Structure formats: structure tokens, C-alpha cells
C-alpha positions, 0 to 999 in steps of 0.5 A: 506460480509459473511452475503450475502454468507458465506465464501466469504470474505475468498475466496476473500482474498485468491483468489484475495487479496493475489495473487495481492500482487506481483503487489504492488512494494512499495511506498504509495501502499506498505505502505497501503498494510502493514497497511491494512494486519496488521489491517485485522490480528488484527481487522477483525473477519473473518480473526482472527477467521479463522486460515488458513487464518490468517496464510496465510495473516501473512506469506505473510506479513512476506515475504513482510516485510523480502523481503524489498517490501516496498520502493523498487519501491520508490528506483528504481524511474521512470518517467512518463508523458511528459518532459521539451521538451513538454513545449516549441515550436520549437523556444525554447519559451514557447507557449503563453508566460511566464504566460502560461508556468508558469500556466502549470508548476504550475498545472502539479503536484498534491499536495503532500499529505502523505498517512497514515501520522500518521503511518511513519513506516508501518513495525513497525506498523504491528509488534506493532499491531501483538504483541498487538493482540497476548498479547490480545488474548493469546498465543493459539488464533492465533499463 
């Protein structure tokens, strides 16, 4: 991105990406955000060579992890879509018979696929990534 317009990556990170973190409550999105932030801090040269941006992202990540944002939405629950009453007609029978009702129920939910299955705890991943980065970079590189 910076090859096209110098400084665009930092601008997008500071003006678009970081402000949008508050809209992400937790669950899979929170896990993705935590892992992405850790990878940006440790593997993305436009971030770790820009001290103010690095500190801003690290501060936002620390606040997110201390605030318990990951998992907050999952604990809150919440429903969506139609309920069981939508599956039956006014007589209490499934429209089209049992086979049609079963097919609708069987296909109602998408299959569960774990997000980032290799990373069970995003907070621990972020902590380990940052510790490893700090050890590689030395104490004065991006502290």
C-alpha cells in the first residue's frame, strides 16, 4: 500500500481500523481482531518501524484484552432469524409434511467451522507473539 502512496497504511490503520475496534464485541470477530493486531505488531514492517503507530495499536490491544472484549458478545448470547413457530402452519403441522420440515431444519444452520482453530486462546497468542518479538528486536526496538 505504501508503494502506491507513502504513509497510506498508517493512515488507514489509525483512521479506519483502530476506530472500528469498538464495534467488534467478541466471539470469532474478536478472536480474529486480536490475532490480526498481534501479527501486525510483530510481522508487519510498516507497523513495527513506525513507533507511534506501533504504540497506538499495542495500547488498543492491551485495552481490549484487559477489558475482556473477547468473549463478551458470546456470553451475552442473542438470537436471530425465525423461531420454531415459523416452521409450522396454523394447524401446528409442518407444511409439506415431515420430510420438508426435516430438510428445512437440517439446512437451517451453516456447518460449524472453528475460526483460527490452531489458536485456542487469542490473548495468549498475542502475549507470546509480542514477547517473542521484543526478545528478537531487543529492548530498544519497539518498546
